[in-house]
Backbone as a ProteinNet text record, in pm:
[ID]
protein_1_A
[PRIMARY]
MSTQQNLLCVDDESGILSSLMRALRHERFNVLTASNSGEALKLLSENEIQVILIDQHMPDIDGLNLIKKIKVQYPFTVAVILSGLVDLEYILAAINRGDVQRFLAKPWNNEELKTVLRQCFHHFDLVHSNRQLSDLVDQQKKQLENLTVLLEGQG
[TERTIARY]
4094.4	4174.7	4195.6	4091.3	4115.5	4190.1	4290.8	4369.4	4284.9	4222.6	4144.8	4000.6	3908.4	3763.9	3694.2	3610.6	3531.1	3386.6	3301.6	3164.7	3113.7	3012	2957.9	2816.5	2767.8	2628.4	2558.6	2454.6	2375.6	2239.9	2208	2072.8	2053.6	1936.9	1917.9	1886.4	1867.7	1844.3	1971.7	2023.3	2144.4	2136.1	2016.2	2004.1	2037.4	1995	2018.3	2169	2233.2	2370.5	2447.6	2410.1	2476.6	2447.4	2332.4	2305.9	2392.6	2397.9	2483.4	2634.8	2685.1	2826.5	2845.2	2748.1	2764.8	2754.8	2665.6	2655.2	2774.6	2848.7	2957.3	3091.7	3096.8	3225.8	3337.1	3303.9	3397.7	3433.2	3377.3	3402.8	3542.2	3588.1	3725.6	3720.8	3607.5	3595.8	3582	3618.7	3590.5	3449.1	3391.9	3252.1	3254.6	3209.4	3192.5	3045.6	2997.8	2857.5	2835.5	2717.3	2664.3	2519.5	2470.7	2324.6	2255.4	2318.1	2248.2	2330.9	2265	2332.9	2460.8	2462.9	2586.3	2704.2	2676.1	2795.1	2827.9	2732.6	2770.6	2866.2	2823.1	2912	3046.8	3048.8	3181.1	3264.6	3214.7	3297.2	3336.3	3254.6	3286.7	3400.3	3409.4	3523.7	3647.7	3646.6	3759.7	3807.4	3731.3	3766.1	3736	3811.6	3793.4	3680.2	3560.9	3446.5	3397.2	3395.6	3358.5	3200.5	3160.6	3013.4	2940.5	2818.1	2735.6	2602.6	2566.1	2435	2354.4	2241.6	2167.9	2025.2	1985.1	1832.2	1756.1	1643.3	1558.6	1488.3	1437.8	1362.6	1436.2	1487.2	1562	1491.5	1499.3	1438.9	1483.4	1621.1	1675.4	1664.8	1665.2	1666.3	1634.6	1572.6	1547.5	1672.3	1692.9	1804.1	1839.4	1742.1	1766.2	1811.2	1767.1	1812.9	1960.2	1984.3	2128	2220.1	2179.8	2259.7	2281.2	2177.3	2197.7	2303.5	2293.6	2384.1	2530.3	2546.2	2678.9	2730.6	2650.7	2709.1	2757	2710.2	2775.1	2927.2	2959.9	3104.3	3173.3	3103	3165.8	3085.9	3095.4	3010.5	3024.2	3141.9	3170.7	3133.3	3096.6	3051.1	2923.4	2938.6	2820	2729.8	2602.2	2501.2	2390.9	2369.3	2264.3	2154.5	2021.4	1925.6	1875.9	1853.4	1795.8	1667.1	1556.2	1433.5	1327.5	1254.8	1146.9	1017.4	1009.6	888.4	936.7	851.1	901.7	800.8	860.4	792.4	859.1	808.1	873.3	897.7	806.7	822.1	940.5	944.1	1046.2	1189.4	1191.5	1315.4	1364.1	1276	1314.6	1353.7	1288.3	1335.3	1482.5	1514	1647.5	1755.4	1715.2	1804.3	1823.5	1719.2	1723	1797.2	1808.3	1873.1	2017.3	2055.6	2192.6	2230.3	2136.6	2172.4	2200.3	2122	2131.9	2164.8	2266.7	2304.1	2209.8	2164	2077.9	1986.8	1891.3	1791.1	1777.3	1783.1	1767.6	1653.8	1563.9	1454.3	1493.1	1440.6	1443.7	1319.7	1341.9	1460.2	1536.7	1665.4	1749.5	1808.8	1839	1909.6	2059.5	2120.1	2261	2348.8	2322.8	2410.2	2377.7	2248.8	2227.4	2286.4	2278.1	2349.8	2495.8	2566.6	2717.3	2742	2652.9	2674.2	2653.6	2547.5	2519	2642.7	2689.8	2796.8	2924.3	2947.8	3073.4	3051.3	2946.5	2913	2929.4	2895.6	2903.3	3056	3136.8	3277.7	3342.7	3304	3350	3306.3	3190.1	3139.9	3226.9	3252.3	3346.5	3477.8	3543.3	3670	3668.7	3558.7	3553.9	3546.5	3461.8	3454.1	3578.3	3651.1	3777.2	3881.7	3889.8	3979.5	3952.8	3822	3786.6	3828.5	3811.1	3847.4	4002.9	4072.2	4226.2	4263.2	4208.5	4232.6	4205.4	4088.3	4047.8	4147.3	4187.4	4298	4418.1	4467.4	4583.3	4568.5	4459.8	4437.7	4439.1	4374.8	4386.3	4530.7	4609.6	4755.8	4826.8	4795.9	4865.7	4824.9	4704.3	4651.7	4730.1	4741.4	4824.3	4967.3	5018.1	5166.5	5182.7	5083.1	5076.7	5067	4970.8	4947.5	5085.6	5148.1	5272.4	5391.8	5393.7	5491.4	5456.8	5336.6	5288.8	5324.1	5306.5	5333	5491.8	5560.5	5716.5	5766	5701.6	5740.6	5706.8	5575.7	5538.4	5627.7	5687.8	5771.3	5905.5	5946.6	6076.1	6064.5	5946.9	5919.5	5901
-16054.7	-16171.6	-16160.7	-16148.7	-16139.3	-16012.7	-16017.1	-15910	-15815.6	-15872.1	-15802.6	-15843	-15754.9	-15787.6	-15754.2	-15837	-15819.6	-15853.4	-15761.3	-15772	-15782	-15883.1	-15897	-15860.1	-15753.1	-15710.5	-15762.7	-15834.6	-15888.1	-15843.3	-15771.9	-15707.1	-15695.2	-15722.4	-15702	-15557.8	-15469.3	-15334.2	-15253	-15194.3	-15119.8	-14998.5	-14940.8	-14820.2	-14873.2	-14978.5	-15037.6	-15047.2	-15117.5	-15142.7	-15007	-14910.6	-14783.6	-14718.2	-14725	-14672.6	-14738.1	-14869.6	-14944.5	-14907.2	-14890.8	-14843.7	-14713.2	-14617.5	-14482.7	-14485	-14567.8	-14573.1	-14628	-14719.3	-14797.5	-14750.3	-14634.8	-14597.9	-14556.8	-14521.5	-14487.9	-14608.5	-14725.3	-14838.7	-14900.7	-14983.2	-15040.4	-15159.1	-15204.6	-15324.3	-15300.4	-15385.2	-15364.4	-15411.5	-15342.2	-15367.8	-15410.8	-15546.9	-15586.1	-15611.2	-15602.8	-15604	-15696	-15754.2	-15841.6	-15828.1	-15831.4	-15804.5	-15935.5	-16048.9	-16185.1	-16288.6	-16411.6	-16521.2	-16560.5	-16557.8	-16603.6	-16513.1	-16381.2	-16288.7	-16316.3	-16329.2	-16347.4	-16477.1	-16586.7	-16707.3	-16692.3	-16615.5	-16592.9	-16515	-16405.5	-16325.5	-16404.1	-16483	-16570.4	-16662.9	-16713.5	-16806.8	-16736.9	-16597.5	-16523.6	-16441.2	-16431.5	-16343	-16420.5	-16383.4	-16429.3	-16327.5	-16379.2	-16293.7	-16346.5	-16251.9	-16304.1	-16276.7	-16171.5	-16139.6	-16108.4	-16158.8	-16140.4	-16074.5	-15973.3	-15903.3	-15928.6	-16003.5	-16042.2	-16013.4	-15950.8	-15920.4	-16047.3	-16043.4	-16175	-16194.2	-16087.4	-16107.7	-16059.6	-16162.9	-16135.9	-16231.3	-16180.9	-16259.2	-16404.8	-16422.3	-16555.5	-16649.1	-16608.1	-16690.1	-16603.2	-16664	-16586.3	-16582.2	-16492	-16473.1	-16580.3	-16651.9	-16763.6	-16886.1	-16911.4	-17018.7	-16990	-16866.1	-16841.1	-16854.6	-16816.9	-16837.7	-16991.5	-17068	-17214	-17267.7	-17217.7	-17254.1	-17220.5	-17096.7	-17047.3	-17122.5	-17154.4	-17210.2	-17356	-17415.8	-17544.6	-17536.6	-17443	-17432	-17323.8	-17233	-17138	-17138	-17243.7	-17260.1	-17153.9	-17076.3	-16991.5	-16848.7	-16821.9	-16698.7	-16646.8	-16524.2	-16476.1	-16407.3	-16443.6	-16392.2	-16304.6	-16195.2	-16095.1	-16087.8	-16097.8	-16068.8	-15940	-15873.6	-15743.8	-15755.3	-15701.8	-15723.5	-15613	-15569.1	-15481.4	-15548.4	-15674.1	-15757.9	-15854.5	-15854	-15937.2	-16052.9	-16175.7	-16302.6	-16344.5	-16281.5	-16308.3	-16461.4	-16539.2	-16674.5	-16736.2	-16716	-16763.2	-16715.3	-16586	-16525.7	-16579.8	-16593.2	-16644.3	-16787.7	-16855	-17005.4	-17009.2	-16919.9	-16914.6	-16872.5	-16775.1	-16738.9	-16853.8	-16914.6	-17024.7	-17143.4	-17172.7	-17272.1	-17240.2	-17114	-17066.4	-17033.8	-17026.3	-16987.8	-16835.1	-16753.5	-16615.5	-16561	-16473.7	-16404.1	-16288.9	-16216.4	-16096.5	-16071.2	-15992.3	-15943.1	-15795.9	-15720.3	-15579.4	-15556.8	-15455.7	-15416.2	-15294.6	-15304.6	-15191.7	-15100.4	-14973.7	-14895	-14916.3	-14910.9	-14933.3	-14800.2	-14805.4	-14698.2	-14714	-14624.2	-14637.8	-14671	-14607.5	-14630.3	-14776.9	-14823.7	-14959.8	-15056.7	-15034.3	-15112.5	-15126.6	-15020.7	-15031.3	-15101.4	-15075.2	-15158.2	-15304.6	-15338.8	-15487.4	-15548.2	-15479.8	-15539.2	-15546.1	-15447.6	-15458.8	-15570.1	-15596.8	-15709.8	-15841	-15847.8	-15970.4	-15990.3	-15895.2	-15920.7	-15965.8	-15909.4	-15945.1	-16093.8	-16134.4	-16263.6	-16363.1	-16328.8	-16408.9	-16426.2	-16317.6	-16321	-16413.6	-16408.7	-16492.9	-16637.4	-16669.9	-16809.3	-16858.9	-16784.6	-16808.4	-16841.2	-16750.7	-16765.1	-16897.2	-16928.7	-17042.1	-17165.3	-17169.4	-17285.3	-17296.6	-17188.7	-17195.8	-17258	-17209.4	-17260.8	-17407.7	-17448.4	-17584.5	-17671.9	-17633.1	-17705.8	-17712.9	-17607.9	-17614.4	-17714	-17718.7	-17810.5	-17959.2	-17980.4	-18109.8	-18158.4	-18062.9	-18090.7	-18124.8	-18039.6	-18065.7	-18192.3	-18241.3	-18357.5	-18475.8	-18462	-18570	-18576.9	-18459.4	-18454.7	-18517.4	-18483.5	-18545.8	-18698.1	-18753.3	-18885.5	-18959.6	-18895.3	-18950.9	-18955.4	-18847.5	-18845.7	-18950.2	-18970.8	-19063.8	-19204.8	-19234.6	-19362.3	-19382.5	-19290.7	-19291	-19310.7	-19238.5	-19263.2	-19402.6	-19450.4	-19575.8	-19682.7	-19664.9	-19760.3	-19767.1	-19659.7	-19647.7	-19707.2	-19708	-19748.8	-19885
11666.9	11616.2	11469.5	11398.4	11243.7	11211.5	11115.6	11080	10990.2	10890.3	10796.1	10812.1	10845.3	10868.2	10741.1	10691.4	10568	10589	10544.3	10551	10410.8	10390.1	10264.5	10265	10195.8	10185.6	10070.1	10077.7	9964	9952.1	9847.9	9837.7	9688.5	9636.1	9493.7	9451.7	9548.6	9524.2	9539.9	9424.4	9417.7	9510.6	9529.1	9621.5	9769.3	9801.1	9937.2	9951.2	9863.2	9870.8	9885.4	9805.1	9812	9943.9	10003.9	10139.4	10244.1	10233.9	10323.9	10310.6	10198	10178.4	10238.9	10216.9	10269.3	10418.1	10490.2	10632.5	10693.1	10626.7	10675.2	10631.3	10564	10498.1	10602.6	10720.3	10835.5	10919.8	10889.8	10976.7	10949.4	11046.9	11033.3	10942	10903.7	10811.8	10677	10587.2	10442.3	10409	10320.4	10272.4	10133	10106.6	9969.7	9951.1	9824.7	9787.9	9670.7	9682.5	9581.7	9562.5	9440.6	9413	9396.5	9401.4	9387.2	9447.4	9459	9536.5	9458.2	9326.3	9254.9	9282.4	9277.3	9311.9	9455.2	9539	9681.4	9700.2	9633.5	9655.5	9591.3	9475.8	9420.5	9507.6	9568.2	9652.5	9778.7	9827.5	9946.7	9908.4	9785.9	9749.1	9718.9	9697.4	9672	9789.6	9888.6	10010.6	10134.5	10241.9	10374.6	10438.5	10446.5	10491.3	10629.8	10723.2	10856	10885.5	10819.4	10846.3	10718.7	10717	10585.4	10628.9	10559.7	10577.8	10457.6	10474.8	10353.8	10364.6	10251.5	10244.2	10237.5	10308.4	10316.4	10186.9	10119.6	9997.2	9870.8	9800.9	9671.1	9561.6	9437.5	9330.3	9308.2	9328.5	9289.4	9413.5	9535	9656	9781.7	9873.1	9992.7	10092.4	10167	10247.9	10338.8	10403.7	10482.4	10419.2	10295.4	10213.9	10165.9	10136.7	10099.4	10210.6	10325.4	10452.7	10467.2	10458.7	10471.6	10373	10245.7	10146.6	10183	10235.3	10273.4	10390.8	10492.6	10609	10573.7	10476.1	10446	10417.2	10346.3	10309.7	10414.9	10470.8	10564.5	10688.2	10767.3	10891.5	10999.9	11006.7	11107.4	11070.2	10945.7	10905.4	10983.6	11036.9	11110	11018	11025	10935.4	11010.9	10933	10976.6	10864.5	10897.2	10791.3	10804.8	10692.5	10672.4	10587.2	10645.6	10565.9	10612.6	10500.9	10523.5	10567.3	10536.2	10573.3	10678.7	10790.2	10905.2	10918.8	10902.6	10932.6	11057.4	11172.2	11307.6	11342.9	11310.7	11335.7	11263.8	11137.2	11048.6	11084.8	11126.6	11165.8	11288.5	11397.4	11516.9	11509	11427.6	11412.5	11353.9	11260.9	11213.7	11311.2	11392.3	11495.8	11609.2	11634.5	11738.7	11691.7	11554.6	11496.5	11495.9	11506.1	11484.7	11346.1	11257.4	11111.1	11113	11181.7	11180.7	11325.5	11332.5	11457.1	11496.2	11401.8	11432.3	11318	11343.6	11241.2	11246.9	11129.2	11116	11032.4	11076.6	10981.1	10901.2	10783	10688.9	10716.2	10725.9	10713.3	10854.6	10842	10963.5	11016.5	11140.8	11200.2	11178.1	11129.1	11101.4	11229.4	11335.6	11456.1	11502	11495	11535.6	11439.7	11311	11207.8	11245	11272.5	11303.1	11420.7	11537.2	11659.3	11633.8	11561.6	11541.7	11465	11361.8	11274.3	11368.2	11446.2	11532	11628.1	11678	11766.8	11696.6	11564.5	11495.2	11462.1	11436	11409	11543	11656.6	11788.2	11821	11783.3	11806.4	11713.2	11588	11504	11574.5	11614.4	11675.8	11806.3	11876.5	11991.8	11962.7	11866.7	11822.1	11761.7	11687.3	11630.9	11741.2	11834.7	11953	12023.3	12041	12115.7	12043.9	11905.2	11824.4	11837.8	11836.8	11840.5	11972.3	12075	12220.3	12233.1	12178.5	12179.8	12102.7	11992.2	11913.6	11999.1	12066.5	12146.8	12258.4	12333.5	12434.5	12379	12257.1	12202.7	12170.4	12121.3	12095.1	12224.7	12322.6	12454.8	12521.8	12506.7	12551.5	12492.6	12351.9	12280.2	12327.5	12344	12396.7	12530.5	12614.2	12750.7	12749.2	12666.7	12648.2	12598.6	12501.4	12446.7	12557.1	12640.2	12744.1	12845.5	12884.2	12968.3	12929.5	12802.1	12750.5	12758.4	12732	12742.4	12884.8	12979.7	13117.1	13173.1	13137.2	13176	13128	13001.5	12941.2	13011.2	13072.6	13149	13285.1	13338.5	13472.5	13491.8
[MASK]
+++++++++++++++++++++++++++++++++++++++++++++++++++++++++++++++++++++++++++++++++++++++++++++++++++++++++++++++++++++++++++++++++++++++++++++++++++++++++++

């Protein structure tokens, strides 16, 4: 559905961002990077971003809190957490709440990373299509109600 697909990778380690860029260089989506929450929020305000890949442990904010902040303004953005340290209960709670779509462990497998991100873009497109269809149904219901009122007025 989306014409231009954009991924935002957020990690405070430049080496991780470089590795992600290398791993994803042949993908069909654009990859933007940010090394902190301020940069991430700025990029989100300037670009249409469908998927975000965020490191869980950063100096200025943890990944899940950044996702919560992002979801306030961009509720349909699909989020993936990337972390070397696994607090399984914390991550599962975030997934169950719907804050996070997926979790990837560091070090990641490049093929798994690509597959997960493709699935996330597909998920975004499905949700977007569903919202469009729902809006269309609502419009058609209103038109039908208006026509019904007109017909009843003539009868």
